[in-house]
C-alpha positions in Angstrom: 42.7 6.9 18.7 40.1 5.8 21.2 37.5 3.0 21.2 34.6 3.4 23.6 31.7 1.3 24.9 29.7 0.2 27.9 30.0 -2.8 30.2 27.6 -5.7 30.0 25.5 -4.5 32.9 25.2 -1.0 31.4 26.5 0.6 34.6 29.8 1.9 33.4 31.4 3.3 30.3 35.0 2.6 29.2 37.5 4.2 26.8 40.4 2.2 25.3 43.5 4.1 24.1 44.2 2.1 20.9 47.5 3.8 20.3 48.8 3.0 23.8 47.4 -0.6 23.5 49.1 -1.2 20.1 52.4 0.0 21.5 52.3 -2.7 24.2 51.4 -0.5 27.1 48.4 -2.4 28.3 48.5 -0.8 31.8 46.3 2.3 31.9 45.1 1.8 28.3 41.5 1.3 29.5 39.6 3.7 31.8 36.2 3.2 33.3 33.6 5.8 34.5 30.2 5.5 36.0 27.2 6.3 33.8 25.6 9.7 34.2 22.3 9.5 36.2 20.6 11.5 33.4 21.3 8.6 31.1 20.6 5.7 33.3 21.5 2.1 32.6 23.1 2.1 29.1 21.3 -0.1 26.5 23.4 0.7 23.4 26.3 2.7 22.2 27.6 3.7 18.8 30.6 5.7 17.7 30.4 9.0 15.9 31.8 8.5 12.4 33.1 11.2 10.1 31.5 12.5 6.9 34.7 12.0 5.0 38.1 10.3 5.6 39.6 13.3 7.4 36.6 13.7 9.7 36.5 10.0 10.4 40.1 10.0 11.5 39.6 13.0 13.8 36.4 11.5 15.2 38.2 8.2 16.1 40.9 10.3 17.8 38.4 12.0 20.0 36.6 8.8 21.0 33.2 10.5 20.4 30.2 8.2 20.8 26.4 8.3 21.3 25.1 6.3 24.2 21.4 5.6 24.9 20.2 4.6 28.4 17.0 3.9 30.2 16.5 7.6 31.1 18.3 9.5 28.4 21.0 9.7 25.8 24.3 11.6 25.6 27.2 12.6 23.4 30.4 11.6 25.0 34.1 11.9 24.2 37.4 10.7 25.6 38.9 13.2 28.0 42.3 14.6 27.0 43.4 14.6 30.7 42.8 11.0 31.8 41.1 9.3 28.9 37.8 8.8 30.7 34.6 9.4 28.8 33.2 12.8 29.5 29.7 14.0 28.8 29.4 16.7 26.2 25.6 16.9 26.0 22.7 14.9 27.5 19.2 14.7 26.3 16.0 13.1 27.6 14.2 10.3 25.9 10.9 11.0 24.0 8.7 7.9 24.1 11.7 5.5 24.4 13.6 7.3 21.6 16.5 9.7 21.9 15.3 13.2 21.5 18.5 14.3 19.6 20.0 13.1 16.3 23.7 13.7 16.2 25.3 14.1 12.8 28.5 12.6 11.5 31.6 14.6 12.3 33.2 17.1 10.0 36.5 19.0 10.1 35.8 22.3 11.9 39.4 23.7 11.9 42.0 21.8 9.9 44.9 23.6 11.5 43.8 22.8 15.1 42.3 19.4 14.3 39.0 20.4 15.8 35.9 18.4 14.8 32.3 19.6 14.5 29.0 17.8 15.0 25.5 18.8 14.7 22.7 17.9 17.1 19.0 18.2 16.1 17.0 18.1 19.3 13.3 17.5 19.1 10.7 18.9 21.6 7.5 17.1 20.8 5.5 19.0 23.4 6.2 22.2 21.4 6.4 20.4 18.0 9.7 22.0 17.2 13.3 20.9 16.5 16.4 22.9 17.4 19.7 22.7 15.6 22.9 23.1 17.5 26.4 23.0 16.1 29.2 21.9 18.5 32.9 22.1 18.1 35.0 19.4 19.9 38.4 21.0 20.2 41.6 19.0 20.4 42.4 20.6 23.8 39.2 19.1 25.3 37.0 22.2 25.2 33.6 22.2 23.8 32.1 25.2 22.0 28.5 25.8 20.8 29.2 27.7 17.6 25.6 28.0 16.6 22.1 27.3 18.0 19.5 27.9 15.3 15.9 29.0 15.7 13.3 26.3 16.4 11.9 24.6 13.3 8.2 23.7 13.4 6.4 20.5 12.3 8.0 18.0 14.7 5.0 17.0 16.6 4.4 13.4 17.7 1.7 12.9 15.0 3.6 14.9 12.4 7.1 13.5 12.2 8.2 12.2 15.6 11.7 12.8 16.7 14.7 13.3 14.4 16.6 10.1 14.1 19.5 11.0 11.7 21.2 14.2 10.7 23.9 15.4 8.4 25.5 18.8 8.4 26.5 20.6 5.2 29.3 23.1 6.2 30.0 25.6 3.5 31.8 28.9 3.2 30.0 32.3 2.7 31.2 35.9 2.5 30.2 38.0 5.5 31.7 41.5 6.0 34.3 40.7 3.4 35.5 37.6 5.3 35.0 33.9 4.7 32.9 32.3 7.4 31.4 28.9 7.8 27.6 28.4 7.4 25.7 25.2 8.2 22.7 23.5 6.7 21.4 20.4 8.4 19.6 17.6 6.6 17.3 15.6 8.9 15.5 12.2 8.7 12.6 12.2 11.1 11.1 9.1 12.7 8.5 8.8 10.0 11.2 8.6 7.3 10.6 12.1 6.0 13.7 13.8 4.7 14.1 17.6 5.1 16.7 20.3 4.5 16.6 23.0 7.2 17.8 26.5 6.5 18.5 29.7 8.4 15.8 31.3 10.6 13.9 28.1 11.4 12.9 27.6 7.8 12.4 24.2 6.0 13.9 24.6 2.5 12.4 21.3 1.2 11.0 18.0 2.3 10.7 14.6 0.7 8.0 12.1 1.7 10.4 9.1 1.8 7.9 7.1 3.8 6.2 6.4 0.5 9.2 4.4 -0.6 8.7 2.2 2.4 4.9 1.8 2.0 3.9 -1.8 2.6 0.1 -1.3 2.3 -1.7 0.8 -0.3 -5.4 1.3 -0.9 -7.8 3.6 -2.7 -10.3 5.7 -0.8 -13.0 8.1 -1.8 -12.7 11.9 -1.4 -15.2 14.0 0.5 -18.5 14.7 -1.3 -18.9 18.3 -2.6 -20.6 20.9 -0.4 -19.8 19.2 2.8 -17.8 20.3 5.8 -15.0 17.8 5.0 -14.9 19.1 1.4 -14.7 22.7 2.6 -11.8 21.8 4.9 -9.9 20.0 2.1 -10.5 22.7 -0.5 -7.4 23.9 -2.3 -7.7 27.1 -4.3 -4.4 26.4 -6.0 -5.9 23.8 -8.3 -9.0 25.8 -9.2 -8.5 27.5 -12.6 -9.5 31.1 -13.0 -12.0 32.2 -15.7 -9.1 33.5 -17.9 -7.2 30.2 -17.5 -10.3 28.2 -18.4 -10.9 30.3 -21.5 -7.3 30.2 -22.5 -7.3 26.4 -22.1 -10.4 26.0 -24.3 -8.9 28.2 -27.0 -5.6 26.3 -27.0 -7.5 23.0 -27.0 -9.4 24.0 -30.2 -6.2 25.1 -31.9 -4.5 21.8 -30.9 -7.5 19.8 -32.3 -7.3 21.6 -35.7 -3.5 21.3 -35.6 -2.9 25.1 -35.6 -1.1 25.3 -32.2 2.6 26.1 -32.0 5.1 24.2 -29.9 5.0 26.8 -27.2 1.2 26.8 -27.1 1.2 23.0 -26.8 3.6 23.3 -23.8 1.3 25.9 -22.3 -1.8 23.7 -22.8 0.0 20.8 -21.2 0.9 22.9 -18.2 -2.6 24.2 -17.8 -4.0 20.7 -17.9 -1.5 19.3 -15.4 -1.5 22.2 -12.9 -5.2 23.2 -12.8 -8.5 21.6 -13.6 -11.4 19.5 -12.3 -9.3 16.3 -12.0 -7.2 18.0 -9.2 -10.1 19.1 -7.0 -10.1 17.5 -3.4 -13.7 16.3 -3.7 -15.2 13.2 -5.3 -16.7 13.3 -8.8 -19.7 11.4 -10.3 -17.4 9.1 -12.4 -15.3 8.1 -9.4 -12.0 9.2 -11.1 -10.8 11.5 -8.3 -9.6 9.3 -5.4 -7.1 9.4 -2.7 -4.3 6.9 -2.4 -3.7 6.0 1.2 -0.3 4.5 2.1 1.0 2.9 5.3 4.7 2.3 6.2 5.9 -0.2 8.8 6.8 2.7 11.1 3.2 4.0 11.0 3.4 6.9 8.5 -0.1 7.1 7.1 -0.1 9.4 4.0 -2.9 10.4 1.6 -2.1 11.3 -2.0 -4.4 12.8 -4.5 -4.4 10.6 -7.6 -4.6 13.6 -9.9 -1.1 15.0 -9.3 0.3 13.0 -6.4 0.2 15.9 -3.9 -0.1 15.1 -0.2 -3.7 15.8 1.1 -3.0 14.9 4.7 -0.6 12.7 6.8 -0.6 11.2 10.2 2.3 9.5 12.0 0.9 6.7 14.1 4.4 5.7 15.3 4.8 9.0 17.3 3.6 9.6 20.8 1.9 6.8 22.8 -0.9 4.3 22.3 -4.1 4.1 24.3 -2.3 2.5 27.2 0.4 5.1 27.3 3.1 2.9 25.9 5.4 4.2 23.1 3.8 3.9 19.7 7.1 3.6 18.0 7.4 0.0 19.3 4.7 -1.2 16.9 5.2 -2.5 13.4 2.2 -1.5 11.3 1.5 -4.0 8.6 -2.3 -3.9 7.8 -4.9 -1.4 6.8 -8.6 -2.2 6.0 -11.6 -0.2 4.9 -13.8 0.3 7.9 -17.2 1.7 8.8 -17.5 2.7 12.5 -20.8 2.6 14.4 -23.1 5.5 13.7 -22.2 6.0 10.0 -25.7 5.5 8.7 -25.2 7.6 5.6 -22.1 5.7 4.4 -20.7 9.0 3.0 -17.7 8.9 5.4 -14.5 7.0 4.7 -12.6 5.3 7.5 -9.7 2.8 7.7 -8.7 0.3 10.4 -4.9 0.3 10.8 -3.3 -2.5 12.8 0.2 -3.0 14.2 1.9 -5.4 16.6 4.5 -4.9 19.3 6.3 -7.0 21.8 4.7 -7.0 25.3 5.6 -9.6 27.9 2.3 -9.1 29.7 0.2 -9.9 26.6 -0.9 -13.3 25.3 2.0 -14.9 23.5 4.2 -11.9 24.3 2.7 -9.7 21.6 0.0 -7.1 21.6 -2.0 -5.4 18.8 -2.9 -1.8 18.3 -6.1 -1.1 16.3 -6.6 2.5 15.2 -9.6 3.8 13.3 -8.7 6.8 11.1 -11.0 9.3 9.3 -9.7 9.2 5.7 -11.1 12.7 5.0 -8.9 14.4 7.5 -6.4 11.8 8.8 -7.6 12.2 12.4 -7.7 9.3 14.8 -11.2 8.4 15.9 -10.5 5.5 18.1 -7.4 3.8 19.4 -7.6 0.3 21.1 -4.8 -1.9 22.4 -5.6 -5.7 22.3 -3.7 -8.0 24.6 -2.9 -10.5 21.8 -1.3 -10.7 18.3 -4.0 -10.6 15.6 -2.8 -13.1 13.0 -6.0 -13.1 10.9 -8.7 -10.4 10.4 -11.9 -12.1 9.3 -14.5 -9.5 8.0 -18.1 -10.4 8.7 -21.3 -9.2 7.1 -23.9 -7.2 9.0 -26.6 -9.1 10.9 -30.3 -9.0 11.1 -30.2 -7.5 14.6 -28.2 -4.5 13.3 -30.5 -4.1 10.3 -33.6 -3.9 12.5 -32.0 -0.9 14.2 -31.0 0.7 10.9 -27.3 0.3 11.6 -24.6 -1.1 9.4 -21.2 -1.4 11.1 -18.0 -3.1 10.1 -17.4 -6.2 12.2 -14.5 -8.5 12.2 -13.1 -11.5 14.1 -9.5 -11.1 15.1 -7.8 -14.5 15.5 -5.2 -14.8 18.2 -1.8 -16.0 16.8 -0.7 -17.5 20.1 -3.9 -19.0 21.4 -6.9 -20.7 19.8 -9.5 -17.9 20.0 -11.2 -15.5 17.7 -12.2 -12.1 19.3 -15.1 -9.9 18.1 -14.0 -6.4 17.1 -15.2 -3.8 18.0 -16.4 -4.8 21.4 -20.0 -3.6 20.9 -23.4 -5.4 21.3 -24.1 -5.0 17.5 -20.8 -6.5 16.6 -21.3 -9.5 18.9 -24.7 -10.2 17.4 -23.2 -10.0 13.9 -20.5 -12.5 14.8 -23.0 -14.8 16.5 -25.2 -14.8 13.4 -22.2 -15.5 11.1 -20.3 -18.0 13.2 -21.5 -21.2 11.4 -20.1 -20.1 8.1 -16.8 -18.6 9.4 -13.6 -20.4 8.3 -10.1 -19.5 7.5 -6.8 -21.2 6.5 -3.1 -20.8 6.9 -0.3 -21.6 4.5 2.8 -23.0 6.2 5.6 -22.9 3.6 8.2 -24.1 6.1 6.4 -27.4 6.5 4.6 -27.4 3.1 1.2 -27.7 4.6 -2.2 -26.0 4.5 -4.4 -25.9 7.5 -8.1 -25.0 7.8 -9.9 -23.7 10.9 -13.4 -23.0 12.0 -15.2 -21.7 15.1 -16.4 -24.2 17.7 -20.1 -24.3 18.5 -20.1 -22.8 22.0 -20.5 -20.6 23.9 -24.1 -19.5 23.5 -26.0 -16.4 24.5 -25.5 -15.3 28.1 -28.8 -16.1 29.8 -28.3 -13.4 32.5 -27.5 -10.5 30.3 -28.8 -11.7 26.9 -25.6 -10.7 25.2 -23.8 -12.7 22.5 -20.3 -14.0 23.2 -17.3 -11.7 22.8 -14.9 -14.4 21.6 -15.0 -17.9 20.2 -12.7 -20.9 20.4 -11.2 -22.1 17.1 -10.3 -25.6 16.0 -8.4 -27.1 13.1 -10.9 -28.7 10.7 -8.6 -30.0 8.0 -5.0 -30.1 6.8 -3.3 -30.7 3.4 0.3 -31.7 3.6 2.3 -32.1 0.4 4.7 -35.1 0.4 8.4 -34.7 -0.8 7.7 -36.2 -4.2 5.0 -33.5 -4.9 7.4 -30.9 -3.6 7.4 -27.7 -1.6 5.0 -24.8 -1.9 6.4 -22.3 -4.5 3.3 -20.1 -4.9 -0.3 -19.6 -3.9 -3.2 -17.2 -4.5 -6.8 -16.7 -3.3 -9.8 -14.7 -4.3 -10.4 -11.2 -2.9 -12.8 -11.0 0.0 -15.4 -9.4 -2.3 -15.7 -9.4 -6.0 -18.6 -8.4 -8.3 -19.7 -11.0 -10.9 -22.0 -9.8 -13.6 -23.1 -13.2 -15.0 -22.6 -16.7 -13.7 -23.1 -18.2 -17.2 -21.0 -18.1 -20.4 -22.9 -18.1 -23.7 -21.2 -20.1 -26.4 -21.4 -19.6 -30.2 -24.0 -22.4 -30.6 -26.2 -20.6 -28.0 -25.6 -23.2 -25.4 -24.3 -22.2 -21.9 -21.6 -23.0 -19.4 -22.2 -22.3 -15.7 -19.3 -20.8 -13.9 -18.2 -22.3 -10.6 -18.0 -19.2 -8.4 -17.2 -20.6 -5.0 -15.5 -17.9 -2.8 -13.5 -20.6 -1.0 -11.3 -21.5 -4.0 -7.5 -21.2 -3.4 -4.6 -22.0 -5.7 -1.4 -23.7 -4.6 1.6 -24.6 -6.7 4.3 -27.0 -5.6 7.6 -28.1 -7.1 10.2 -30.7 -6.0 13.1 -29.3 -4.1 16.6 -29.4 -5.7 15.3 -31.7 -8.5 17.6 -32.1 -11.5 16.6 -30.3 -14.6 15.3 -33.5 -16.3 13.0 -34.2 -13.4 11.8 -30.7 -12.6 8.1 -30.1 -12.5 5.3 -27.8 -11.2 2.0 -29.2 -9.8 -1.0 -26.9 -9.7 -3.7 -27.6 -7.1 -7.1 -26.0 -6.8 -8.4 -26.5 -3.2 -11.6 -25.6 -1.4 -10.5 -23.6 1.7 -13.6 -24.5 3.6 -13.2 -28.3 3.5 -9.6 -28.9 2.3 -10.9 -30.9 -0.7 -8.7 -30.9 -3.7 -10.9 -29.9 -6.6 -8.3 -30.3 -9.3 -4.7 -31.1 -9.8 -2.4 -30.9 -12.8 1.3 -31.5 -13.3 3.5 -29.5 -15.6 6.7 -31.4 -16.5 9.9 -29.6 -17.4 8.9 -26.6 -15.2 10.1 -24.9 -12.1 9.1 -22.1 -9.8 8.7 -19.6 -8.4 5.0 -19.5 -9.4 2.9 -16.3 -9.4 -0.8 -16.6 -9.8 -4.1 -14.7 -9.6 -7.6 -16.2 -8.9 -10.7 -14.4 -10.2 -14.3 -15.5 -10.7 -14.0 -19.1 -12.1 -10.5 -19.0 -13.5 -6.9 -19.1 -12.4 -3.9 -17.8 -14.3 -0.3 -18.7 -13.2 3.2 -18.0 -14.4 6.3 -20.3 -14.2 9.4 -21.2 -16.1 9.6 -23.9 -18.7 13.0 -25.6 -18.4 12.8 -27.6 -21.6 12.1 -24.6 -23.8 14.1 -22.2 -21.7 11.2 -19.7 -21.7 8.6 -18.4 -19.3 5.1 -19.9 -19.6 1.6 -19.1 -18.4 -1.3 -21.4 -17.9 -5.0 -20.8 -17.4 -7.6 -23.0 -15.7 -11.3 -22.4 -15.9 -13.9 -24.1 -13.6 -17.5 -24.8 -14.7 -20.4 -26.5 -12.9 -20.9 -29.8 -14.8 -24.1 -31.0 -12.9 -26.4 -33.1 -15.0 -29.3 -30.6 -14.9 -27.1 -27.9 -16.3 -25.7 -29.8 -19.3 -27.1 -28.6 -22.7 -29.1 -25.7 -21.3 -29.8 -23.3 -24.1 -29.6 -19.5 -23.5 -33.2 -19.2 -24.7 -34.5 -21.4 -21.9 -32.7 -19.2 -19.3 -34.0 -16.0 -20.8 -37.6 -17.4 -20.9 -37.3 -18.6 -17.2 -36.0 -15.1 -16.2 -38.9 -13.3 -18.0 -41.7 -15.4 -16.6 -40.1 -15.6 -13.1 -39.6 -19.3 -13.2 -35.9 -19.3 -12.5 -35.0 -21.5 -9.5 -32.9 -20.4 -6.5 -30.1 -22.8 -5.8 -27.5 -22.9 -3.1 -24.1 -24.5 -3.8 -22.2 -25.5 -0.7 -18.5 -26.4 -0.3 -19.6 -29.4 1.7 -21.4 -30.9 -1.3 -19.7 -29.4 -4.4 -21.1 -30.2 -7.9 -19.0 -32.2 -10.4 -16.6 -29.8 -12.1 -15.5 -29.4 -15.7 -12.0 -28.0 -15.8 -10.6 -26.5 -19.0 -6.9 -25.5 -19.3 -4.4 -24.2 -21.8 -0.7 -23.1 -21.7 1.3 -20.5 -23.5 4.8 -19.0 -23.7 5.3 -15.4 -22.6 8.3 -13.2 -22.8 8.4 -11.2 -19.6 9.5 -12.7 -16.3 6.9 -12.1 -13.6 7.5 -11.0 -10.0 3.8 -10.5 -9.1 0.3 -10.7 -10.6 -3.0 -9.0 -10.2 -6.2 -8.5 -12.1 -8.7 -5.7 -12.8 -12.2 -5.5 -11.4 -15.0 -3.2 -12.7 -17.9 -1.7 -10.7 -20.6 -4.1 -12.0 -18.4 -6.9 -13.5 -19.6 -6.1 -17.1 -16.2 -5.0 -18.3 -13.7 -7.7 -19.3 -10.7 -8.5 -17.1 -7.0 -7.8 -17.7 -4.3 -9.8 -16.1 -1.6 -7.5 -14.7 1.9 -8.8 -14.4 4.8 -7.1 -12.6 8.0 -7.9 -14.5 11.6 -8.3 -13.5 12.3 -4.9 -15.2 10.1 -3.2 -12.6 7.4 -2.5 -15.1 3.7 -3.7 -15.4 2.2 -5.3 -18.5 -1.5 -5.9 -19.0 -2.8 -9.0 -20.9 -6.4 -9.1 -22.1 -8.2 -12.1 -20.6 -9.4 -13.1 -24.0 -5.9 -14.2 -24.9 -5.9 -16.4 -21.8 -9.1 -18.3 -22.7 -8.7 -22.1 -22.5 -11.2 -22.5 -25.3 -9.1 -20.8 -27.9 -9.3 -23.2 -30.9 -6.5 -24.1 -33.3 -9.0 -24.2 -36.2 -11.9 -21.9 -35.5 -15.4 -23.0 -36.5 -18.3 -20.8 -37.5 -19.6 -20.9 -33.9 -16.1 -20.1 -32.6 -15.9 -17.1 -34.9 -19.4 -15.9 -33.9 -18.4 -16.2 -30.2 -15.3 -14.1 -30.9 -12.7 -16.7 -29.8 -9.1 -15.9 -30.8 -7.3 -18.6 -32.7 -4.7 -20.4 -30.5 -1.1 -19.4 -30.7 1.6 -20.8 -28.4 3.0 -17.3 -27.6 1.0 -14.6 -25.9 1.5 -11.3 -27.7 2.7 -8.4 -25.8 1.9 -5.2 -27.7 3.6 -1.8 -27.1 0.3 -0.5 -25.7 0.2 -3.5 -23.3 2.8 -1.9 -21.1 0.8 -0.1 -18.4 3.8 1.8 -17.1 4.9 2.7 -20.7 8.6 3.5 -20.7 8.7 4.2 -17.0 10.1 1.9 -14.4 8.8 1.7 -10.8 12.0 1.1 -8.9 11.9 -2.0 -6.7 8.3 -2.7 -7.6 6.6 -4.2 -4.5 2.8 -4.0 -5.2 0.0 -3.5 -7.7 -3.4 -2.2 -6.5 -6.5 -1.8 -8.7 -9.9 -0.2 -7.8 -13.0 0.0 -9.9 -14.2 3.5 -10.7 -17.9 4.4 -10.6 -17.8 4.4 -14.4 -18.1 0.8 -15.6 -15.4 0.9 -18.3 -12.7 2.4 -16.0 -10.4 0.8 -13.5 -7.9 2.8 -11.3 -4.4 1.4 -11.1 -1.4 2.2 -9.0 2.0 0.4 -8.9 4.3 1.2 -5.9 7.8 0.6 -4.8 10.4 3.3 -4.5 8.2 5.2 -7.0 4.5 5.5 -7.5 2.8 5.2 -10.9 -0.9 5.9 -11.3 -3.1 5.6 -14.4 -6.6 4.7 -15.5 -7.2 1.4 -17.4 -9.9 0.6 -19.8 -9.9 -3.2 -20.3 -12.8 -3.1 -22.8 -12.0 0.4 -24.0 -13.8 3.6 -22.9 -17.2 2.7 -24.3 -19.3 4.8 -21.8 -17.4 8.1 -21.7 -16.3 11.0 -23.8 -12.7 11.8 -24.5 -10.9 13.9 -21.9 -10.1 16.6 -24.5 -13.7 16.9 -25.6 -14.6 20.6 -25.8 -17.9 21.2 -24.1 -17.5 25.0 -24.8 -17.2 24.2 -28.5 -20.3 22.0 -28.3 -22.3 24.8 -26.6 -21.1 27.3 -29.2 -22.0 24.9 -32.0 -25.5 24.3 -30.6 -26.1 28.0 -30.1 -24.9 28.7 -33.7 -27.2 26.0 -35.1 -30.2 27.4 -33.1 -29.4 30.9 -34.3 -29.0 29.7 -37.9 -32.3 27.8 -37.7 -34.0 30.9 -36.3 -32.6 33.2 -39.0 -33.2 30.8 -41.9 -36.8 30.2 -40.7 -37.4 34.0 -40.8 -35.8 34.3 -44.3 -38.0 31.4 -45.5 -41.2 33.0 -44.2 -40.2 36.3 -45.7 -39.5 34.7 -49.1 -42.8 32.8 -49.0 -44.7 36.0 -48.2 -43.0 37.8 -51.2 -43.8 34.9 -53.4 -47.5 35.0 -52.4 -47.7 38.8 -53.1 -46.5 38.4 -56.6 
């Protein structure tokens, strides 16, 4: 049995004869050998393990290892002659990664104690991978028993190099004899799993990068009758005329309950496999969308929400970045919707993907890669490397200078994590002018859970416009404007939440049953922070909820819940906050809601009739509310018990804000439950009055009901649920929903029911046939009536 490794300087390899060492023969038990020039200074080494106990024992006896150096990598084994490590195969590096993946060892010939290993070598220039099976004989010889045909699809932007491999050795009959056949299973750099077969074929693949997705967003599909739509067209999802007719017939039979069980299965298969909902183009209702996922390794994948098929994929972690450095060094953790310069029609869809990597020459030792991707095709449109780590991305609105030139571009300020500067991105004149116009209102904050502190920042006034060139500044210095530190008696931060960057609010008033109004406090700077004492005994446990203005650091409201503990999960929307915690006294989970209303004197007692009259005659006043001078607030709150334990929370948003909200709660059972916001109304009365009933307020009950239809994921579980994403459809009543973890679950939600659409099973063909039959019947009966009238007159 041999143990192998490399010296601390990486210049030599060594092999230790464990058997000789254990027997007390220390002299000669360790042998050294210089590193092969093709490998270079060795950075790491790992032993080759067996696929089972027998293979593991033989692999340890051979001393087989994989070493990776500055120039290449190699498969080495202990020599049977002198115990030194000898090189079996060497491979070059591909963008700092070994171009070969060596499998675990398996028993090649039990009688001779030979072991076999598989090596999957990637050639990214030709976008192929080659499988080679090697036999390491006990006598020290090496035999290549098989070298398969190249397998395609291993380009830098497709999969990257193979990083792990397993060999399935099985016996087959050939010319009446039992011979060994091999099937390799490969994990590529983008986390895609594939089983390779004979003749360079790929038997199947699994998109395992979806299980690692850290960022998920919805994006539109190409418009019909465009070049992008023609490129994405998939004839496999277009039903033929016979299939459409058959589906309509089966749908009619199912509606009148005359379909057999086999016909119902056929109808289900036709609806799932073909139809308009699977077309790769957008629809008028906004139901057909693509779901774009990003993994930390840089695997960008687009899924069709109709059936989950992959529309396109791009591996950003393969190849090199704009500076020629290996792209695999980046960790990709953010993706944003983006509109590049020149997109005046706004029909295109783009995304900005950002990743960070260690770079000693960059500011703070970290650099950022910003990639703009066309979401119709997955192609990279621009690739920029920034010499700093972007800790915050602050989106900015377009400026007047850009509007005068009929351009509307996405502009953002990227805040340097190491320094105190905010850089304009992209580095164009239009972007600089947009940042210059918006600089007085730019602010951001950080949450430091280690020190239980919130800090607010803003941009410093200078510099101004360059007098020589007339250009706006490309970067701005930042400065801390406020801080909010929570003392030990208040506790540590156990949860926080903030509003989305953009939300659509239909009305800023709430009409009560007595026709009076409440004015919502709709500041976009509201954040929620929950604190709880650390290691407090059960009798002294509590949770404090804070509503803070992120622009000034002012505490707008604070409430303490005794007999409670975290963690706290919350969601902030419009003028309300809903948060979930554990009630230690009752031994149950609880939820609380807080609603904020503008309680200024001139708003009190305003009747809805006055607002309607002012709106009709154009006498309504325009008023600006600033975080620097907030109005007096009226806070309403209520608490309830709830059965599920929450792990995350989100809410639904509709296109125009007319549809009511649902609070979505990811549970400890990896499911998602939807609670109607009407049940989380702090004005729910214990004894409803006539006005309360007219307003539609639900009587108060201490337990929030969870109905069977409240479970969005129904009976399914999304293993290791890690995120909930919602997106409004073009149709006001509908919200698109996806939950992701190891699995993906997509559905459409109707928080206020589907009041503006027909049922999916509505038969348009039956409607047309009925209208034609009615028209024909009316025409025939009219002729009969005229004929009868004429006969009556002739009598």
